[in-house]
Residue, then its C-alpha position, 0 to 999 in steps of 0.5 A: m157427195k154432190a157435185r158442188h161439194k166435189r168441186f169445193v174440195f178439188v178447188a181448196l186442194a189446188i189452192v193448198g198445192v199451189g201455196i205449198a209449191a210457192t212456199l217451197a220455190i221462194s225458200s229454195m230462192r232464198s237459200n240460193m240468194s247471196y248478197f254483194f258487199s264491199p270490202s269497206k262494208v265487211i270491215a264495218k261488219e255489215a255483212p252476215a257472220n255465218a252466211v254465204f255472200r259475195l265480195g268484190g273489188l280489185v285484186v291488190k298488186d303483189s298480194l297474190a301468194r300460192q300455198s305449198d299445195g299448189l291449189t290454195v292461193t290467197f290475195d287481198v281485195t280492195d275498194y280503195a278504202q278497205t282491204v279483205r284477205v281472201s283464201y281460195t282452193g281451186i283453179l283461178p279463172d284464166l282472166f284472174g289477175e292482180g290489179q283486175g276486177v273480181v267477185t268471190k263468193g264465200r264466207l267470212g272466217e272468224d279469223g277475218i279472212f274470206y274464204a271463197q267457194e268461187v272466184l269470178a274474173k271480169h271477162d274483158e279489159s272494159y267490163m267490170p261487174p256493176e256492184v264492184a264499180d259502184s263500191l269503187q266509186t263509193a269508196h273513192a268519193e269517201g276517200v277524197a272527202a277523207m283527204a279533204e278533211g286531212r284524215g288521209s287513207e287507210m291503205p298505204s299508196s304502195q298497195l293500191p292497185 
């Protein structure tokens, strides 16, 4: 085999190897990616049915309930327009609390309950995850428009955080 042919085979194998490595890297990133959805988008069925995604909003006051096993908790997350029930088994972050911003990661069950695998709470009094702030602002604007049209709110004011 001539030196020219050897170089051609080497370059072709290098290109194939880089292509395979890129494909594996992209595939790995896709499987670890989870999109953010607000409670309004989850209720509107815009969230994926059988995939992991993030749900964020504010924890509704007086909605936190601990189960008898001591580790499972349920609470409601709202964006002021809609509310989604969340179930989580594990230890909640220290900064988790009712009326506080939260981002959860998990799957939506057939029963409409979001089963969280991970719960993240904001880290200080002034911080709110950008996705949560955007969804709350959008829901607030839609709520103001609905009130102006006389439709009212879909959540009783007693449940607002």
